[in-house]
Short mmCIF file of the C-alpha atoms (twelve columns), coordinates in Angstrom:
data_MODEL
# 
_entry.id   MODEL 
# 
loop_
_atom_site.group_PDB 
_atom_site.id 
_atom_site.type_symbol 
_atom_site.label_atom_id 
_atom_site.label_alt_id 
_atom_site.label_comp_id 
_atom_site.label_asym_id 
_atom_site.label_seq_id 
_atom_site.Cartn_x 
_atom_site.Cartn_y 
_atom_site.Cartn_z 
_atom_site.pdbx_PDB_model_num 
ATOM 1   C CA . MET A 1   0.000   0.000  0.000   1 
ATOM 2   C CA . ALA A 2   2.947   2.362  0.497   1 
ATOM 3   C CA . HIS A 3   3.313   2.723  -3.268  1 
ATOM 4   C CA . VAL A 4   -0.326  3.056  -4.314  1 
ATOM 5   C CA . ASP A 5   -0.998  5.896  -6.773  1 
ATOM 6   C CA . TRP A 6   -4.287  7.511  -5.802  1 
ATOM 7   C CA . PRO A 7   -5.011  10.647 -7.844  1 
ATOM 8   C CA . GLY A 8   -5.914  13.613 -5.687  1 
ATOM 9   C CA . ARG A 9   -4.311  12.103 -2.580  1 
ATOM 10  C CA . TRP A 10  -1.053  13.938 -1.957  1 
ATOM 11  C CA . GLN A 11  -0.458  13.981 -5.688  1 
ATOM 12  C CA . ARG A 12  2.554   15.975 -6.883  1 
ATOM 13  C CA . VAL A 13  2.209   17.936 -10.131 1 
ATOM 14  C CA . ARG A 14  3.883   21.000 -11.607 1 
ATOM 15  C CA . ILE A 15  1.845   24.074 -12.422 1 
ATOM 16  C CA . GLY A 16  3.821   26.890 -13.970 1 
ATOM 17  C CA . GLY A 17  7.017   25.091 -12.992 1 
ATOM 18  C CA . ARG A 18  6.105   25.078 -9.301  1 
ATOM 19  C CA . ILE A 19  5.758   22.084 -7.044  1 
ATOM 20  C CA . THR A 20  2.020   21.742 -6.471  1 
ATOM 21  C CA . MET A 21  0.387   19.156 -4.241  1 
ATOM 22  C CA . LEU A 22  -3.217  18.072 -4.837  1 
ATOM 23  C CA . ASP A 23  -4.881  16.509 -1.818  1 
ATOM 24  C CA . ALA A 24  -8.575  15.844 -1.260  1 
ATOM 25  C CA . SER A 25  -8.399  16.074 2.533   1 
ATOM 26  C CA . HIS A 26  -12.004 16.828 3.310   1 
ATOM 27  C CA . ASN A 27  -12.694 15.353 6.751   1 
ATOM 28  C CA . PRO A 28  -11.035 15.013 10.200  1 
ATOM 29  C CA . GLU A 29  -9.212  11.821 9.230   1 
ATOM 30  C CA . GLY A 30  -7.881  13.472 6.086   1 
ATOM 31  C CA . ALA A 31  -6.768  16.493 8.122   1 
ATOM 32  C CA . ARG A 32  -4.632  14.230 10.324  1 
ATOM 33  C CA . VAL A 33  -2.903  12.735 7.291   1 
ATOM 34  C CA . LEU A 34  -2.545  16.197 5.748   1 
ATOM 35  C CA . ASP A 35  -0.829  17.397 8.937   1 
ATOM 36  C CA . ALA A 36  1.874   14.739 8.560   1 
ATOM 37  C CA . ASN A 37  2.202   15.402 4.826   1 
ATOM 38  C CA . LEU A 38  2.579   19.154 5.337   1 
ATOM 39  C CA . THR A 39  5.209   18.560 8.020   1 
ATOM 40  C CA . GLY A 40  7.153   16.446 5.534   1 
ATOM 41  C CA . LEU A 41  6.711   18.972 2.726   1 
ATOM 42  C CA . VAL A 42  8.044   21.826 4.863   1 
ATOM 43  C CA . ALA A 43  11.017  19.655 5.887   1 
ATOM 44  C CA . GLU A 44  11.674  18.717 2.235   1 
ATOM 45  C CA . THR A 45  11.393  22.215 0.762   1 
ATOM 46  C CA . GLY A 46  12.527  24.316 3.706   1 
ATOM 47  C CA . ARG A 47  9.579   26.653 3.343   1 
ATOM 48  C CA . ALA A 48  5.976   27.068 4.381   1 
ATOM 49  C CA . PRO A 49  3.550   26.484 1.505   1 
ATOM 50  C CA . VAL A 50  0.804   28.604 0.056   1 
ATOM 51  C CA . VAL A 51  -2.439  26.664 0.484   1 
ATOM 52  C CA . ILE A 52  -5.596  26.951 -1.619  1 
ATOM 53  C CA . THR A 53  -8.647  25.395 0.002   1 
ATOM 54  C CA . GLY A 54  -12.403 25.121 -0.265  1 
ATOM 55  C CA . VAL A 55  -14.540 22.787 1.822   1 
ATOM 56  C CA . LEU A 56  -18.105 21.474 1.959   1 
ATOM 57  C CA . GLY A 57  -19.531 22.044 5.450   1 
ATOM 58  C CA . VAL A 58  -18.170 23.771 8.555   1 
ATOM 59  C CA . ALA A 59  -17.805 20.504 10.494  1 
ATOM 60  C CA . ARG A 60  -15.411 19.226 7.834   1 
ATOM 61  C CA . ALA A 61  -13.703 22.590 7.449   1 
ATOM 62  C CA . ARG A 62  -12.768 23.149 11.106  1 
ATOM 63  C CA . PRO A 63  -10.045 20.469 11.474  1 
ATOM 64  C CA . LEU A 64  -8.769  21.133 7.961   1 
ATOM 65  C CA . ILE A 65  -8.369  24.901 8.472   1 
ATOM 66  C CA . GLU A 66  -6.645  24.355 11.829  1 
ATOM 67  C CA . THR A 67  -4.211  21.931 10.190  1 
ATOM 68  C CA . ILE A 68  -3.533  24.178 7.208   1 
ATOM 69  C CA . CYS A 69  -2.877  27.198 9.423   1 
ATOM 70  C CA . ARG A 70  -0.227  25.326 11.427  1 
ATOM 71  C CA . HIS A 71  1.889   24.984 8.284   1 
ATOM 72  C CA . ALA A 72  0.955   27.604 5.664   1 
ATOM 73  C CA . LYS A 73  2.355   31.081 5.197   1 
ATOM 74  C CA . GLU A 74  -0.668  32.118 3.163   1 
ATOM 75  C CA . VAL A 75  -4.130  30.600 2.693   1 
ATOM 76  C CA . TYR A 76  -6.424  31.253 -0.260  1 
ATOM 77  C CA . PHE A 77  -10.078 30.489 0.399   1 
ATOM 78  C CA . VAL A 78  -12.175 29.543 -2.607  1 
ATOM 79  C CA . VAL A 79  -15.791 28.410 -2.763  1 
ATOM 80  C CA . PRO A 80  -16.241 25.212 -4.795  1 
ATOM 81  C CA . ASN A 81  -19.213 25.192 -7.143  1 
ATOM 82  C CA . GLN A 82  -21.355 23.085 -4.798  1 
ATOM 83  C CA . ALA A 83  -24.423 24.023 -2.762  1 
ATOM 84  C CA . ARG A 84  -22.837 22.701 0.463   1 
ATOM 85  C CA . ALA A 85  -19.614 24.704 0.041   1 
ATOM 86  C CA . CYS A 86  -18.558 26.950 2.909   1 
ATOM 87  C CA . CYS A 87  -18.599 30.652 2.126   1 
ATOM 88  C CA . TYR A 88  -15.564 32.862 2.702   1 
ATOM 89  C CA . GLU A 89  -16.887 34.137 6.023   1 
ATOM 90  C CA . GLU A 90  -17.421 30.619 7.393   1 
ATOM 91  C CA . LEU A 91  -13.869 29.634 6.485   1 
ATOM 92  C CA . ALA A 92  -12.325 32.863 7.789   1 
ATOM 93  C CA . ALA A 93  -14.074 32.402 11.148  1 
ATOM 94  C CA . LEU A 94  -12.153 29.134 11.615  1 
ATOM 95  C CA . VAL A 95  -8.668  30.636 11.218  1 
ATOM 96  C CA . PRO A 96  -6.810  30.483 14.550  1 
ATOM 97  C CA . ALA A 97  -5.551  33.809 15.941  1 
ATOM 98  C CA . GLU A 98  -2.046  32.318 16.122  1 
ATOM 99  C CA . PHE A 99  -1.925  32.146 12.321  1 
ATOM 100 C CA . TYR A 100 -2.333  35.910 12.046  1 
ATOM 101 C CA . ALA A 101 0.013   36.510 15.005  1 
ATOM 102 C CA . ARG A 102 2.888   34.818 13.156  1 
ATOM 103 C CA . GLY A 103 2.250   36.855 10.012  1 
ATOM 104 C CA . GLY A 104 -0.068  34.468 8.173   1 
ATOM 105 C CA . ARG A 105 -2.235  35.933 5.454   1 
ATOM 106 C CA . VAL A 106 -5.726  34.933 4.261   1 
ATOM 107 C CA . VAL A 107 -6.893  35.816 0.749   1 
ATOM 108 C CA . ARG A 108 -10.284 35.349 -0.922  1 
ATOM 109 C CA . GLY A 109 -10.007 33.864 -4.372  1 
ATOM 110 C CA . THR A 110 -11.780 31.989 -7.108  1 
ATOM 111 C CA . VAL A 111 -10.607 28.994 -9.080  1 
ATOM 112 C CA . ALA A 112 -10.906 30.988 -12.319 1 
ATOM 113 C CA . GLY A 113 -8.960  33.889 -10.843 1 
ATOM 114 C CA . LEU A 114 -6.172  31.756 -9.397  1 
ATOM 115 C CA . PHE A 115 -5.893  29.541 -12.480 1 
ATOM 116 C CA . PRO A 116 -6.594  31.912 -15.406 1 
ATOM 117 C CA . ASP A 117 -5.430  29.561 -18.144 1 
ATOM 118 C CA . ASP A 118 -3.526  26.371 -18.816 1 
ATOM 119 C CA . GLY A 119 -0.385  26.014 -16.800 1 
ATOM 120 C CA . ARG A 120 -0.587  29.037 -14.509 1 
ATOM 121 C CA . CYS A 121 -1.333  29.546 -10.841 1 
ATOM 122 C CA . LEU A 122 -1.434  33.104 -9.498  1 
ATOM 123 C CA . ALA A 123 -1.419  32.216 -5.783  1 
ATOM 124 C CA . GLY A 124 1.637   33.362 -3.864  1 
ATOM 125 C CA . GLU A 125 5.010   34.113 -5.415  1 
ATOM 126 C CA . VAL A 126 6.417   32.347 -8.482  1 
ATOM 127 C CA . ASP A 127 8.778   30.182 -6.409  1 
ATOM 128 C CA . ASP A 128 6.277   29.193 -3.696  1 
ATOM 129 C CA . VAL A 129 5.220   25.610 -3.131  1 
ATOM 130 C CA . VAL A 130 1.438   25.367 -3.544  1 
ATOM 131 C CA . VAL A 131 -0.916  22.909 -1.855  1 
ATOM 132 C CA . ILE A 132 -4.503  22.595 -3.092  1 
ATOM 133 C CA . THR A 133 -6.642  20.745 -0.570  1 
ATOM 134 C CA . GLY A 134 -10.182 20.303 0.677   1 
ATOM 135 C CA . SER A 135 -13.148 19.198 -1.359  1 
ATOM 136 C CA . ILE A 136 -12.613 16.779 -4.211  1 
ATOM 137 C CA . TYR A 137 -14.909 19.092 -6.164  1 
ATOM 138 C CA . LEU A 138 -12.324 21.843 -5.724  1 
ATOM 139 C CA . LEU A 139 -9.596  19.579 -7.099  1 
ATOM 140 C CA . GLY A 140 -11.785 18.729 -10.072 1 
ATOM 141 C CA . GLU A 141 -12.370 22.416 -10.809 1 
ATOM 142 C CA . VAL A 142 -8.642  23.157 -10.602 1 
ATOM 143 C CA . LEU A 143 -7.715  20.227 -12.832 1 
ATOM 144 C CA . ALA A 144 -10.251 21.399 -15.405 1 
ATOM 145 C CA . ARG A 145 -8.595  24.859 -15.413 1 
ATOM 146 C CA . ILE A 146 -4.982  23.739 -15.674 1 
ATOM 147 C CA . GLY A 147 -5.666  21.688 -18.756 1 
ATOM 148 C CA . PRO A 148 -6.522  18.181 -19.829 1 
ATOM 149 C CA . GLY A 149 -3.903  15.566 -19.174 1 
ATOM 150 C CA . SER A 150 -1.917  17.820 -16.857 1 
ATOM 151 C CA . ALA A 151 -1.971  15.332 -14.014 1 
ATOM 152 C CA . ALA A 152 -1.742  11.585 -14.400 1 
ATOM 153 C CA . GLY A 153 -4.969  9.836  -13.425 1 
ATOM 154 C CA . GLU A 154 -7.001  13.032 -13.125 1 
ATOM 155 C CA . GLY A 155 -9.944  11.483 -14.935 1 
ATOM 156 C CA . ARG A 156 -10.305 8.976  -12.120 1 
ATOM 157 C CA . LEU A 157 -11.121 11.541 -9.424  1 
ATOM 158 C CA . GLN A 158 -14.502 10.716 -7.936  1 
ATOM 159 C CA . ASP A 159 -16.569 11.591 -4.908  1 
ATOM 160 C CA . PHE A 160 -17.633 8.332  -3.270  1 
# 
């Protein structure tokens, strides 16, 4: 199982030449795994990532936002195109005060605005590591924007 390739689960791709991780961590269990993965990513790259996230439901969002804010330098909130998606205000209310105290920044965004065309991501600086996490619907929207065939196995992403 250590070598299973599961698209959308800590999947490494390059967008605009940057290391970009795609991870459909959308519940408390996923947030625990994401915590370990982000710890490893920071150790590997030597820098805090920029994280783009959108989540369906506050109960699912709470542990995810807490985890993200422990590791990220900047968080972009987006609202996936789903009726159950958390709005910006719901997500912002979950950001721990400690994140802001250490200089963390929260930005409102849209998938179309952050990924304007094939092969580009406008979040953060050009050399930042980017993590896209939360709803699998969010990952699907991002993959559709960055272009067909950009990530191996992307057509197999499903919401079970």
